[in-house]
ChimeraX commands (.cxc) that place a marker at each C-alpha (Angstrom):
marker #1 position -12.31,35.66,-1.65 radius 0.5
marker #1 position -9.69,33.94,0.51 radius 0.5
marker #1 position -12.40,32.56,2.80 radius 0.5
marker #1 position -14.19,31.00,-0.18 radius 0.5
marker #1 position -10.95,29.44,-1.41 radius 0.5
marker #1 position -10.17,27.93,2.00 radius 0.5
marker #1 position -13.74,26.71,2.33 radius 0.5
marker #1 position -13.68,25.06,-1.11 radius 0.5
marker #1 position -10.34,23.38,-0.27 radius 0.5
marker #1 position -11.77,22.09,2.99 radius 0.5
marker #1 position -14.88,20.83,1.18 radius 0.5
marker #1 position -12.75,19.09,-1.45 radius 0.5
marker #1 position -10.71,17.41,1.29 radius 0.5
marker #1 position -13.88,16.26,3.04 radius 0.5
marker #1 position -15.26,14.96,-0.27 radius 0.5
marker #1 position -12.17,12.78,-0.80 radius 0.5
marker #1 position -12.33,11.54,2.75 radius 0.5
marker #1 position -16.00,10.69,2.34 radius 0.5
marker #1 position -15.31,8.83,-0.91 radius 0.5
marker #1 position -12.56,6.78,0.75 radius 0.5
marker #1 position -14.69,5.99,3.80 radius 0.5
marker #1 position -17.64,5.00,1.58 radius 0.5
marker #1 position -15.41,2.78,-0.56 radius 0.5
marker #1 position -13.98,1.12,2.54 radius 0.5
marker #1 position -17.49,0.47,3.91 radius 0.5
marker #1 position -18.71,-0.98,0.60 radius 0.5
marker #1 position -15.75,-3.34,0.28 radius 0.5
marker #1 position -16.08,-4.36,3.92 radius 0.5
marker #1 position -19.80,-5.05,3.54 radius 0.5
marker #1 position -19.19,-7.15,0.45 radius 0.5
marker #1 position -16.26,-8.93,2.10 radius 0.5
marker #1 position -18.28,-9.78,5.19 radius 0.5
marker #1 position -21.32,-11.05,3.27 radius 0.5
marker #1 position -19.96,-12.71,0.13 radius 0.5
marker #1 position -16.31,-13.63,0.59 radius 0.5
marker #1 position -15.33,-16.89,2.30 radius 0.5
marker #1 position -13.74,-16.38,5.69 radius 0.5
marker #1 position -10.11,-17.20,6.29 radius 0.5
marker #1 position -9.46,-19.62,9.16 radius 0.5
marker #1 position -8.66,-17.88,12.44 radius 0.5
marker #1 position -5.18,-19.42,12.45 radius 0.5
marker #1 position -4.38,-17.89,9.06 radius 0.5
marker #1 position -5.71,-14.50,10.15 radius 0.5
marker #1 position -3.68,-14.57,13.37 radius 0.5
marker #1 position -0.56,-15.65,11.41 radius 0.5
marker #1 position -0.94,-12.74,8.96 radius 0.5
marker #1 position -1.53,-10.24,11.75 radius 0.5
marker #1 position 1.30,-11.57,13.93 radius 0.5
marker #1 position 3.98,-12.14,11.28 radius 0.5
marker #1 position 2.88,-9.76,8.51 radius 0.5
marker #1 position 4.80,-6.77,9.91 radius 0.5
marker #1 position 7.98,-8.87,10.10 radius 0.5
marker #1 position 7.50,-9.98,6.50 radius 0.5
marker #1 position 7.04,-6.32,5.56 radius 0.5
marker #1 position 10.36,-5.48,7.23 radius 0.5
marker #1 position 12.04,-8.19,5.13 radius 0.5
marker #1 position 10.42,-6.77,1.99 radius 0.5
marker #1 position 11.57,-3.28,2.88 radius 0.5
marker #1 position 15.13,-4.48,3.39 radius 0.5
marker #1 position 15.06,-6.12,-0.04 radius 0.5
marker #1 position 13.74,-2.87,-1.53 radius 0.5
marker #1 position 16.89,-0.95,-0.51 radius 0.5
marker #1 position 18.64,-1.58,-3.88 radius 0.5
marker #1 position 15.57,-0.26,-5.70 radius 0.5
marker #1 position 15.45,2.83,-3.49 radius 0.5
marker #1 position 19.13,3.57,-4.08 radius 0.5
marker #1 position 18.71,3.09,-7.82 radius 0.5
marker #1 position 15.56,5.19,-7.97 radius 0.5
marker #1 position 17.24,8.14,-6.28 radius 0.5
marker #1 position 20.33,7.83,-8.44 radius 0.5
marker #1 position 22.70,6.22,-5.99 radius 0.5
marker #1 position 23.07,2.88,-7.77 radius 0.5
marker #1 position 26.86,3.05,-7.39 radius 0.5
marker #1 position 26.28,2.19,-3.72 radius 0.5
marker #1 position 24.58,-1.10,-4.59 radius 0.5
marker #1 position 26.84,-4.15,-4.32 radius 0.5
marker #1 position 27.33,-5.91,-7.64 radius 0.5
marker #1 position 25.81,-9.08,-6.20 radius 0.5
marker #1 position 22.39,-7.41,-6.02 radius 0.5
marker #1 position 22.54,-6.35,-9.66 radius 0.5
marker #1 position 23.82,-9.62,-11.09 radius 0.5
marker #1 position 27.30,-8.16,-11.53 radius 0.5
marker #1 position 26.09,-5.33,-13.76 radius 0.5
marker #1 position 25.63,-1.67,-13.07 radius 0.5
marker #1 position 22.35,-0.59,-14.52 radius 0.5
marker #1 position 21.52,2.91,-15.69 radius 0.5
marker #1 position 18.03,3.54,-14.47 radius 0.5
marker #1 position 15.52,6.07,-15.71 radius 0.5
marker #1 position 13.17,7.65,-13.23 radius 0.5
marker #1 position 9.51,7.14,-14.06 radius 0.5
marker #1 position 6.03,7.47,-12.58 radius 0.5
marker #1 position 6.29,3.82,-11.57 radius 0.5
marker #1 position 9.40,4.62,-9.50 radius 0.5
marker #1 position 7.76,7.61,-7.88 radius 0.5
marker #1 position 4.68,5.66,-6.87 radius 0.5
marker #1 position 6.81,2.78,-5.61 radius 0.5
marker #1 position 8.86,5.18,-3.47 radius 0.5
marker #1 position 5.63,6.66,-2.08 radius 0.5
marker #1 position 4.26,3.22,-1.22 radius 0.5
marker #1 position 7.54,2.22,0.42 radius 0.5
marker #1 position 7.43,5.41,2.51 radius 0.5
marker #1 position 3.83,4.66,3.50 radius 0.5
marker #1 position 4.79,1.11,4.49 radius 0.5
marker #1 position 7.55,2.48,6.71 radius 0.5
marker #1 position 5.06,4.90,8.27 radius 0.5
marker #1 position 2.53,2.10,8.86 radius 0.5
marker #1 position 4.99,-0.40,10.30 radius 0.5
marker #1 position 5.00,0.70,13.99 radius 0.5
marker #1 position 1.20,0.79,13.98 radius 0.5
marker #1 position 1.00,-2.69,12.46 radius 0.5
marker #1 position 3.07,-4.09,15.31 radius 0.5
marker #1 position 0.66,-2.37,17.74 radius 0.5
marker #1 position -2.37,-3.49,15.68 radius 0.5
marker #1 position -3.72,0.00,15.16 radius 0.5
marker #1 position -6.56,0.58,12.71 radius 0.5
marker #1 position -4.81,3.70,11.39 radius 0.5
marker #1 position -1.92,1.51,10.19 radius 0.5
marker #1 position -4.37,-0.89,8.54 radius 0.5
marker #1 position -5.90,2.10,6.73 radius 0.5
marker #1 position -2.49,3.09,5.38 radius 0.5
marker #1 position -2.21,-0.39,3.87 radius 0.5
marker #1 position -5.66,0.12,2.34 radius 0.5
marker #1 position -4.52,3.44,0.86 radius 0.5
marker #1 position -1.42,1.74,-0.54 radius 0.5
marker #1 position -3.68,-0.80,-2.25 radius 0.5
marker #1 position -5.69,2.06,-3.78 radius 0.5
marker #1 position -2.53,3.79,-4.99 radius 0.5
marker #1 position -1.35,0.55,-6.57 radius 0.5
marker #1 position -4.74,0.02,-8.21 radius 0.5
marker #1 position -4.55,3.48,-9.78 radius 0.5
marker #1 position -1.01,2.78,-10.94 radius 0.5
marker #1 position -2.09,-0.50,-12.55 radius 0.5
marker #1 position -4.93,1.32,-14.25 radius 0.5
marker #1 position -2.81,4.10,-15.74 radius 0.5
marker #1 position -0.13,1.63,-16.86 radius 0.5
marker #1 position -2.78,-0.67,-18.38 radius 0.5
marker #1 position -1.84,-3.66,-16.25 radius 0.5
marker #1 position -5.38,-4.94,-16.11 radius 0.5
marker #1 position -4.51,-8.39,-14.77 radius 0.5
marker #1 position -2.70,-6.85,-11.81 radius 0.5
marker #1 position -5.50,-4.34,-11.41 radius 0.5
marker #1 position -8.21,-6.96,-11.16 radius 0.5
marker #1 position -6.52,-9.97,-9.57 radius 0.5
marker #1 position -3.94,-8.15,-7.47 radius 0.5
marker #1 position -6.42,-5.67,-6.07 radius 0.5
marker #1 position -9.06,-8.30,-5.33 radius 0.5
marker #1 position -6.56,-10.55,-3.54 radius 0.5
marker #1 position -5.09,-7.61,-1.63 radius 0.5
marker #1 position -8.51,-6.34,-0.52 radius 0.5
marker #1 position -9.66,-9.84,0.38 radius 0.5
marker #1 position -6.69,-10.31,2.71 radius 0.5
marker #1 position -6.89,-6.78,4.10 radius 0.5
marker #1 position -10.56,-6.99,4.95 radius 0.5
marker #1 position -10.20,-10.49,6.44 radius 0.5
marker #1 position -7.67,-9.17,8.97 radius 0.5
marker #1 position -9.29,-5.78,9.61 radius 0.5
marker #1 position -11.19,-6.96,12.69 radius 0.5
marker #1 position -7.84,-7.61,14.43 radius 0.5
marker #1 position -6.95,-3.90,14.32 radius 0.5
marker #1 position -8.41,-1.41,16.78 radius 0.5
marker link #1:1,2 radius 0.2
marker link #1:2,3 radius 0.2
marker link #1:3,4 radius 0.2
marker link #1:4,5 radius 0.2
marker link #1:5,6 radius 0.2
marker link #1:6,7 radius 0.2
marker link #1:7,8 radius 0.2
marker link #1:8,9 radius 0.2
marker link #1:9,10 radius 0.2
marker link #1:10,11 radius 0.2
marker link #1:11,12 radius 0.2
marker link #1:12,13 radius 0.2
marker link #1:13,14 radius 0.2
marker link #1:14,15 radius 0.2
marker link #1:15,16 radius 0.2
marker link #1:16,17 radius 0.2
marker link #1:17,18 radius 0.2
marker link #1:18,19 radius 0.2
marker link #1:19,20 radius 0.2
marker link #1:20,21 radius 0.2
marker link #1:21,22 radius 0.2
marker link #1:22,23 radius 0.2
marker link #1:23,24 radius 0.2
marker link #1:24,25 radius 0.2
marker link #1:25,26 radius 0.2
marker link #1:26,27 radius 0.2
marker link #1:27,28 radius 0.2
marker link #1:28,29 radius 0.2
marker link #1:29,30 radius 0.2
marker link #1:30,31 radius 0.2
marker link #1:31,32 radius 0.2
marker link #1:32,33 radius 0.2
marker link #1:33,34 radius 0.2
marker link #1:34,35 radius 0.2
marker link #1:35,36 radius 0.2
marker link #1:36,37 radius 0.2
marker link #1:37,38 radius 0.2
marker link #1:38,39 radius 0.2
marker link #1:39,40 radius 0.2
marker link #1:40,41 radius 0.2
marker link #1:41,42 radius 0.2
marker link #1:42,43 radius 0.2
marker link #1:43,44 radius 0.2
marker link #1:44,45 radius 0.2
marker link #1:45,46 radius 0.2
marker link #1:46,47 radius 0.2
marker link #1:47,48 radius 0.2
marker link #1:48,49 radius 0.2
marker link #1:49,50 radius 0.2
marker link #1:50,51 radius 0.2
marker link #1:51,52 radius 0.2
marker link #1:52,53 radius 0.2
marker link #1:53,54 radius 0.2
marker link #1:54,55 radius 0.2
marker link #1:55,56 radius 0.2
marker link #1:56,57 radius 0.2
marker link #1:57,58 radius 0.2
marker link #1:58,59 radius 0.2
marker link #1:59,60 radius 0.2
marker link #1:60,61 radius 0.2
marker link #1:61,62 radius 0.2
marker link #1:62,63 radius 0.2
marker link #1:63,64 radius 0.2
marker link #1:64,65 radius 0.2
marker link #1:65,66 radius 0.2
marker link #1:66,67 radius 0.2
marker link #1:67,68 radius 0.2
marker link #1:68,69 radius 0.2
marker link #1:69,70 radius 0.2
marker link #1:70,71 radius 0.2
marker link #1:71,72 radius 0.2
marker link #1:72,73 radius 0.2
marker link #1:73,74 radius 0.2
marker link #1:74,75 radius 0.2
marker link #1:75,76 radius 0.2
marker link #1:76,77 radius 0.2
marker link #1:77,78 radius 0.2
marker link #1:78,79 radius 0.2
marker link #1:79,80 radius 0.2
marker link #1:80,81 radius 0.2
marker link #1:81,82 radius 0.2
marker link #1:82,83 radius 0.2
marker link #1:83,84 radius 0.2
marker link #1:84,85 radius 0.2
marker link #1:85,86 radius 0.2
marker link #1:86,87 radius 0.2
marker link #1:87,88 radius 0.2
marker link #1:88,89 radius 0.2
marker link #1:89,90 radius 0.2
marker link #1:90,91 radius 0.2
marker link #1:91,92 radius 0.2
marker link #1:92,93 radius 0.2
marker link #1:93,94 radius 0.2
marker link #1:94,95 radius 0.2
marker link #1:95,96 radius 0.2
marker link #1:96,97 radius 0.2
marker link #1:97,98 radius 0.2
marker link #1:98,99 radius 0.2
marker link #1:99,100 radius 0.2
marker link #1:100,101 radius 0.2
marker link #1:101,102 radius 0.2
marker link #1:102,103 radius 0.2
marker link #1:103,104 radius 0.2
marker link #1:104,105 radius 0.2
marker link #1:105,106 radius 0.2
marker link #1:106,107 radius 0.2
marker link #1:107,108 radius 0.2
marker link #1:108,109 radius 0.2
marker link #1:109,110 radius 0.2
marker link #1:110,111 radius 0.2
marker link #1:111,112 radius 0.2
marker link #1:112,113 radius 0.2
marker link #1:113,114 radius 0.2
marker link #1:114,115 radius 0.2
marker link #1:115,116 radius 0.2
marker link #1:116,117 radius 0.2
marker link #1:117,118 radius 0.2
marker link #1:118,119 radius 0.2
marker link #1:119,120 radius 0.2
marker link #1:120,121 radius 0.2
marker link #1:121,122 radius 0.2
marker link #1:122,123 radius 0.2
marker link #1:123,124 radius 0.2
marker link #1:124,125 radius 0.2
marker link #1:125,126 radius 0.2
marker link #1:126,127 radius 0.2
marker link #1:127,128 radius 0.2
marker link #1:128,129 radius 0.2
marker link #1:129,130 radius 0.2
marker link #1:130,131 radius 0.2
marker link #1:131,132 radius 0.2
marker link #1:132,133 radius 0.2
marker link #1:133,134 radius 0.2
marker link #1:134,135 radius 0.2
marker link #1:135,136 radius 0.2
marker link #1:136,137 radius 0.2
marker link #1:137,138 radius 0.2
marker link #1:138,139 radius 0.2
marker link #1:139,140 radius 0.2
marker link #1:140,141 radius 0.2
marker link #1:141,142 radius 0.2
marker link #1:142,143 radius 0.2
marker link #1:143,144 radius 0.2
marker link #1:144,145 radius 0.2
marker link #1:145,146 radius 0.2
marker link #1:146,147 radius 0.2
marker link #1:147,148 radius 0.2
marker link #1:148,149 radius 0.2
marker link #1:149,150 radius 0.2
marker link #1:150,151 radius 0.2
marker link #1:151,152 radius 0.2
marker link #1:152,153 radius 0.2
marker link #1:153,154 radius 0.2
marker link #1:154,155 radius 0.2
marker link #1:155,156 radius 0.2
marker link #1:156,157 radius 0.2
marker link #1:157,158 radius 0.2
marker link #1:158,159 radius 0.2
marker link #1:159,160 radius 0.2
view
């Protein structure tokens, strides 16, 4: 019985992996055939300076992180507009913390232009799309996800 359980878990893991790989291939195929190409200068700018911009974004997310984990007393008043805010933990906060953690994990690979780091960004976009869906933010779901995937798949060829 234990062998069957392990085998079914392994099969379920492979099924998810296959779904993600298939989705990535479909989006890439569509992106390569239908979407207009970004100029090479724009692509090289995004690939070269994108990780630095992500570092800036992560630094600015520190007040959110401290608030989300209940340490908002450590946030300088200037960040909060002079007010201390009581903050309730929610699914939105949890997902945001997960995506911030994934960005931190991807960062070294983005500087080295590794495809594995690019994939983490793709997974973050999927997580955000699911979050927009369950919170009924349909505008963000459609426009945000399309713009994110467009940019991601335009720069993918720069990652090996």
